[in-house]
C-alpha positions in Angstrom: 181.3 -8.4 114.4 180.7 -10.9 117.3 183.6 -9.3 119.2 182.0 -5.9 118.9 178.6 -7.2 120.2 180.2 -8.8 123.2 182.1 -5.6 124.1 178.8 -3.6 124.0 177.1 -6.1 126.3 180.0 -6.2 128.7 180.1 -2.5 129.0 176.4 -2.4 129.9 176.7 -5.0 132.6 179.9 -3.9 134.3 179.3 -0.1 134.3 175.7 0.0 135.6 174.8 1.8 138.8 171.8 2.0 141.0 169.3 4.8 140.8 168.4 5.2 144.4 166.9 7.5 147.1 163.3 6.1 147.6 161.9 3.7 150.1 161.4 0.5 148.2 159.9 -1.5 151.0 158.2 -0.1 154.1 157.4 -2.4 157.0 156.2 0.5 159.2 158.0 2.6 161.8 158.2 1.8 165.5 155.3 1.5 167.9 156.7 3.2 171.0 153.8 1.8 173.1 155.1 -1.8 172.8 158.1 -3.5 174.4 159.8 -4.6 171.2 161.7 -7.9 171.0 165.3 -8.6 172.0 167.5 -9.9 169.2 171.0 -10.3 170.6 174.0 -12.7 170.5 173.1 -16.3 170.0 170.2 -15.9 172.6 167.4 -15.0 170.1 167.3 -14.0 166.5 164.3 -12.1 165.0 163.6 -12.0 161.3 160.8 -10.4 159.2 159.8 -10.9 155.6 159.6 -8.6 152.6 158.9 -8.6 148.9 160.4 -6.1 146.4 158.7 -4.8 143.3 159.9 -5.1 139.7 160.8 -1.5 139.4 162.9 -1.3 142.6 164.7 -4.5 143.5 168.1 -3.3 144.5 168.7 -2.5 148.2 171.3 0.2 149.0 170.2 1.3 152.5 168.6 -0.4 155.6 166.7 1.4 158.3 165.2 0.0 161.5 164.1 1.2 164.9 165.1 -0.1 168.3 165.8 0.8 171.9 167.8 -0.3 175.0 165.9 -1.4 178.1 168.9 -0.4 180.3 171.9 1.7 179.4 173.0 2.4 175.8 176.1 0.4 175.0 178.3 0.0 171.9 176.6 -1.8 169.1 177.9 -4.8 167.1 175.3 -5.5 164.5 175.0 -8.6 162.2 172.4 -8.4 159.4 171.3 -11.5 157.5 169.2 -12.2 154.5 167.3 -15.5 154.0 165.3 -17.1 151.3 161.7 -18.1 152.2 160.9 -21.7 153.2 157.2 -22.1 153.3 156.4 -19.0 155.3 159.5 -19.0 157.5 163.1 -18.2 156.8 165.5 -20.9 155.6 167.8 -22.2 158.3 170.9 -20.8 156.6 171.3 -17.3 155.3 172.5 -16.4 151.8 174.0 -13.1 152.8 175.5 -11.8 156.0 176.6 -8.2 156.7 178.8 -7.5 159.8 179.0 -3.7 160.0 179.5 -3.5 163.8 178.4 -0.1 164.9 176.0 1.8 162.6 174.5 5.3 162.5 171.6 6.0 164.9 169.4 9.0 165.7 167.1 9.7 168.7 163.5 9.7 167.6 161.4 9.6 170.8 160.6 7.6 173.9 159.5 4.0 174.4 156.7 4.3 176.9 156.8 0.7 178.1 160.4 1.0 179.4 160.7 4.7 179.7 163.8 4.7 177.5 165.0 6.4 174.3 163.9 5.1 170.9 166.3 5.2 168.0 166.3 5.0 164.3 169.3 3.1 162.8 170.5 3.1 159.2 173.2 1.4 157.2 174.4 2.1 153.7 175.3 -1.1 151.9 176.8 -2.1 148.6 173.9 -2.7 146.1 172.0 -6.0 146.9 170.0 -7.1 143.9 167.2 -9.5 144.7 164.5 -11.1 142.6 161.4 -9.0 142.3 158.1 -10.6 143.5 160.0 -13.1 145.7 159.7 -13.4 149.5 162.9 -12.8 151.5 163.6 -12.4 155.2 165.9 -10.0 157.0 167.2 -10.5 160.5 169.0 -7.8 162.5 171.0 -9.0 165.5 173.0 -6.9 168.0 175.9 -8.8 169.5 175.9 -6.8 172.7 176.0 -9.4 175.5 173.0 -9.0 177.9 169.5 -8.9 176.4 169.0 -5.2 176.9 168.6 -4.4 173.2 165.1 -4.6 171.6 164.2 -4.4 167.9 161.1 -2.3 168.0 157.7 -3.6 167.0 156.2 -2.1 163.9 153.0 -0.1 163.9 151.8 -2.5 161.1 150.4 -5.9 161.8 151.7 -9.3 160.6 154.0 -12.2 161.5 157.7 -12.1 162.1 159.8 -15.2 163.0 162.2 -16.1 165.8 164.6 -18.7 166.8 166.6 -19.1 170.0 169.9 -19.8 168.2 171.2 -20.3 164.7 171.0 -24.1 165.3 167.2 -24.0 166.1 164.2 -24.0 163.9 162.3 -20.8 163.2 158.9 -20.2 164.7 156.1 -17.7 163.9 155.4 -14.8 166.1 152.3 -12.5 165.9 154.1 -9.2 165.5 155.9 -7.1 162.9 159.3 -5.5 163.2 160.0 -1.8 162.4 162.2 -1.5 159.3 162.3 -0.2 155.8 164.6 -0.7 152.8 165.8 2.1 150.5 167.2 1.6 147.0 166.1 1.5 143.4 166.8 -0.4 140.2 169.9 -1.0 138.2 170.3 1.3 135.2 173.2 2.2 132.9 175.3 5.4 133.4 175.2 7.9 130.5 178.8 7.0 129.6 177.8 3.4 129.4 175.0 4.2 127.0 177.4 6.1 124.8 179.9 3.3 124.7 177.1 0.8 124.2 175.9 2.9 121.2 179.4 2.8 119.7 179.4 -1.0 120.2 176.0 -1.4 118.6 177.0 0.9 115.7 179.9 -1.4 115.1 177.5 -4.2 114.4 176.5 -2.4 111.2 180.1 -2.4 109.8 180.8 -4.8 107.0 184.2 -5.9 105.6 184.8 -4.5 102.2 185.1 -7.3 99.6 188.6 -8.0 98.4 189.4 -6.7 95.0 
């Protein structure tokens, strides 16, 4: 009977998927009337905070806005997730993604530099975080010269920056343009059926020996 119970629980945990498609955190789109902030190489790293709700705490897609102050060059992105440390990111990240080039689409013009503004997005394997907890995300483009700017958000708030991964974080009076898409982890229909069989097995009893 115990074995049947364990099989049912294992099926539920290993066969779950993520119901997705909605924006689960919106930090605002780009403000094309501001210069943005460069986040490149080991020259400067920018991070911004976010909190996910209880009903949607699994990230499957990352969107952000940025522009190039000179020519458009090949991208080499590094995306990091940090826990919160009293209103700033922890020094070390708990998750790092290195997708390199990602999808981008032209969305307008940055009026400060007179250059094209882009929206970027990256599909990721489901990242399940704790609901109601503050986390930080940084998006760095390892492109060499500091000609890549993560766009400022149309919302107000405080991001954080550091001049290298060896330096302490400091607060900056601006928000960065990004949002997170995803959902919550739920079982597939087949999982529910198998789980039902497992739970039904809990009601079986051995016949007494005669």
